[in-house]
Backbone bond lengths (Angstrom), bond angles and torsions (degrees), N, CA, C in turn:
res aa  C-N    CA-C-N  psi(-1)  N-CA   C-N-CA  omega(-1)  CA-C   N-CA-C  phi
1 F - - - 1.499 - - 1.545 104.56 -
2 G 1.360 111.73 162.33 1.465 121.26 177.63 1.618 112.23 -68.22
3 A 1.206 112.53 167.13 1.463 115.55 -177.38 1.366 111.04 -56.18
4 G 1.472 117.84 136.11 1.420 123.35 -174.65 1.534 124.12 77.92
5 L 1.360 113.49 -7.53 1.443 113.86 -174.19 1.496 106.04 -97.13
6 S 1.289 121.53 -13.33 1.437 122.43 -176.96 1.622 111.21 -82.49
7 K 1.348 115.52 -13.13 1.507 116.54 -177.89 1.533 106.52 -108.84
8 G 1.260 116.26 151.39 1.447 125.60 171.28 1.577 112.20 80.90
9 N 1.262 113.23 23.59 1.476 118.10 -178.99 1.610 107.24 -125.16
10 E 1.336 118.21 -171.37 1.432 124.47 -178.31 1.501 107.30 -114.93
11 L 1.276 119.37 11.65 1.624 122.61 -175.16 1.337 107.96 -68.99
12 S 1.383 132.10 -28.01 1.306 129.12 176.82 1.553 117.25 -83.98
13 D 1.287 114.67 -10.79 1.465 121.60 178.08 1.534 107.74 -64.00
14 P 1.380 116.46 133.52 1.450 117.13 -176.19 1.515 119.45 -75.38
15 L 1.419 108.90 -4.71 1.558 114.50 176.00 1.599 102.11 -83.88
16 L 1.390 114.78 153.26 1.462 124.22 176.51 1.522 111.88 -62.85
17 L 1.345 117.67 139.92 1.477 120.51 174.07 1.645 106.85 -74.04
18 S 1.292 111.60 148.76 1.449 116.89 175.87 1.439 112.91 -90.95
19 E 1.264 116.96 12.46 1.492 120.69 -177.33 1.548 107.32 -157.48
20 R 1.281 114.62 159.65 1.551 121.10 -177.80 1.538 106.96 -55.04
21 Q 1.352 116.96 152.72 1.396 127.50 176.29 1.576 107.02 -53.93
22 R 1.323 115.97 -54.48 1.530 120.83 -171.53 1.522 106.61 -67.61
23 A 1.277 122.06 -37.60 1.518 121.64 -179.85 1.579 105.17 -67.30
24 H 1.325 118.25 -40.64 1.527 115.96 177.45 1.421 113.94 -64.34
25 L 1.299 119.95 -41.85 1.370 120.40 176.31 1.548 116.69 -63.91
26 E 1.401 113.66 -37.28 1.514 120.99 177.13 1.422 103.62 -59.91
27 A 1.293 124.93 -54.27 1.461 128.80 -172.40 1.600 113.52 -68.98
28 R 1.270 114.70 -39.43 1.523 116.20 176.79 1.550 114.38 -81.33
29 K 1.295 115.40 -42.53 1.528 116.43 -172.98 1.563 111.85 -100.31
30 K 1.263 119.75 -2.60 1.538 126.03 176.57 1.565 108.80 60.92
31 V 1.352 115.09 36.83 1.484 121.68 174.29 1.515 109.64 -96.53
32 R 1.305 118.35 160.35 1.513 123.71 176.75 1.562 107.36 -127.49
33 F 1.448 105.32 113.14 1.653 108.17 171.07 1.483 107.54 -77.39
34 A 1.313 111.94 136.97 1.523 116.78 -179.25 1.509 111.57 -113.41
35 H 1.379 119.42 -26.59 1.482 115.33 177.58 1.501 103.78 -166.65
36 V 1.427 116.33 158.68 1.420 124.02 -176.04 1.586 106.71 -127.91
37 A 1.200 118.90 132.11 1.424 128.04 171.01 1.536 114.43 -105.28
38 V 1.352 112.27 130.09 1.466 116.32 -176.78 1.459 108.08 -123.70
39 R 1.403 113.79 133.74 1.465 117.72 176.70 1.538 109.78 -126.48
40 V 1.247 118.20 124.92 1.489 119.87 -178.21 1.561 104.77 -121.79
41 A 1.342 116.72 126.42 1.365 127.02 177.98 1.600 117.44 -129.14
42 A 1.238 118.26 132.97 1.355 119.25 174.11 1.487 117.34 -86.04
43 R 1.402 125.62 139.24 1.352 120.25 174.60 1.413 107.93 -166.49
44 L 1.381 120.98 175.79 1.436 124.63 -178.04 1.455 106.20 -88.53
45 P 1.403 119.34 139.15 1.388 120.88 -175.24 1.601 109.30 -79.29
46 S 1.367 111.96 161.01 1.515 114.27 172.29 1.500 108.46 -81.02
47 Q 1.271 118.02 164.43 1.399 125.40 -172.22 1.700 108.27 -52.98
48 G 1.275 110.28 -47.03 1.492 122.23 178.29 1.518 109.46 -54.93
49 E 1.300 112.32 -56.45 1.554 119.16 179.38 1.538 110.70 -55.10
50 A 1.374 118.10 -47.28 1.540 121.80 179.22 1.451 111.37 -62.25
51 D 1.379 119.93 -37.01 1.370 128.22 176.77 1.522 107.49 -59.22
52 L 1.362 118.93 -56.29 1.461 123.88 -174.04 1.496 110.88 -65.06
53 L 1.269 116.06 -32.11 1.560 119.27 -175.48 1.689 105.58 -92.97
54 A 1.266 116.99 5.15 1.532 121.87 -178.70 1.560 108.84 39.68
55 M 1.401 109.59 60.25 1.439 120.11 172.85 1.522 111.51 -138.31
56 P 1.370 116.03 164.34 1.558 122.41 176.58 1.428 105.20 -66.74
57 Q 1.363 114.21 145.77 1.506 118.13 -177.75 1.588 107.55 -80.71
58 E 1.418 122.04 -5.23 1.366 121.73 168.94 1.542 121.65 -89.39
59 V 1.350 110.38 1.53 1.459 116.70 179.57 1.546 103.46 -96.83
60 R 1.339 117.49 135.06 1.550 120.49 -176.95 1.526 110.75 -75.00
61 V 1.295 109.56 158.85 1.426 122.41 -179.27 1.575 108.52 -116.77
62 L 1.375 117.06 156.30 1.465 121.89 173.85 1.552 105.01 -104.62
63 S 1.306 119.46 120.96 1.337 119.79 170.22 1.484 112.43 -96.28
64 V 1.232 118.45 113.95 1.519 122.22 -179.68 1.528 112.25 -107.78
65 L 1.298 112.83 118.37 1.524 120.43 -178.00 1.449 107.17 -113.61
66 V 1.307 119.97 118.33 1.485 130.58 179.19 1.551 109.74 -108.32
67 V 1.377 120.74 119.22 1.404 123.18 178.18 1.474 107.26 -122.24
68 A 1.421 115.49 110.92 1.519 118.79 -179.55 1.440 104.65 -101.49
69 C 1.497 113.57 125.57 1.554 114.14 -176.27 1.544 106.72 -122.06
70 D 1.290 114.27 170.31 1.414 127.63 179.16 1.524 107.72 -89.85
71 V 1.280 121.68 177.46 1.455 123.61 177.60 1.487 118.07 -57.09
72 A 1.283 120.29 -32.09 1.404 129.19 176.69 1.487 114.36 -78.95
73 G 1.415 117.62 -0.60 1.396 124.04 -177.69 1.439 120.51 82.84
74 Q 1.376 117.11 -0.17 1.468 125.19 175.33 1.490 113.48 -62.96
75 A 1.305 118.65 125.95 1.452 119.86 176.56 1.523 107.98 -68.98
76 L 1.238 114.08 127.26 1.563 121.15 179.92 1.515 109.30 -109.06
77 Q 1.340 118.25 -29.77 1.491 123.84 -175.16 1.595 106.81 -143.02
78 I 1.312 113.35 127.47 1.527 117.79 173.61 1.471 106.88 -126.94
79 T 1.416 114.83 123.13 1.415 120.38 174.44 1.558 106.70 -113.76
80 D 1.247 120.49 135.78 1.466 123.98 173.94 1.499 110.53 -131.04
81 V 1.400 115.85 114.45 1.435 121.99 -172.68 1.445 107.55 -118.39
82 L 1.309 118.29 142.93 1.507 126.17 174.35 1.482 108.12 -118.26
83 L 1.322 118.59 121.81 1.530 128.65 179.95 1.441 115.79 -124.21
84 P 1.231 117.30 134.36 1.554 120.20 170.20 1.475 110.92 -56.93
85 A 1.314 112.29 119.59 1.557 119.18 -171.86 1.593 110.51 -65.03
86 D 1.299 116.62 -33.40 1.357 122.54 178.13 1.532 115.97 -69.14
87 R 1.262 122.25 -8.78 1.472 127.01 -174.75 1.609 108.05 -119.92
88 Q 1.390 118.08 13.50 1.493 119.65 -171.54 1.528 106.84 -122.43
89 E 1.422 115.76 153.45 1.353 127.64 165.42 1.583 105.66 -143.65
90 L 1.409 106.10 121.75 1.545 111.21 -177.56 1.473 104.20 -102.33
91 E 1.302 111.44 149.91 1.519 121.57 175.65 1.496 109.26 -146.63
92 D 1.276 115.36 139.95 1.487 121.99 -176.97 1.469 111.08 -131.03
93 T 1.333 119.80 136.51 1.497 122.38 171.65 1.428 111.66 -130.37
94 Y 1.291 113.59 131.85 1.620 117.21 179.51 1.407 112.12 -145.40
95 R 1.251 117.25 163.66 1.548 123.69 178.31 1.517 104.38 -86.02
96 L 1.455 108.38 151.20 1.492 117.53 175.33 1.491 100.98 -114.21
97 G 1.355 113.05 148.91 1.525 125.81 172.73 1.449 114.68 67.57
């Protein structure tokens, strides 16, 4: 999270949130998320990543980077996820026009 967003909220609480992370931060920190950029890339994992994911190193992973920004373009939340590619299916739906 951006500077100052990681304190004074319940995101570090081990119990599950009853709302989405961004909605939680908007309510607690009075910030406004304007847009999200998502980058998905396929690559081979490092040995350490393969070990952590309990998978062979020759199987590709999907690196999913999500950056949520405010109206000025400042990154407020960054999420980086690594997924075994052979166990994933991605789907996206969005409005046109």
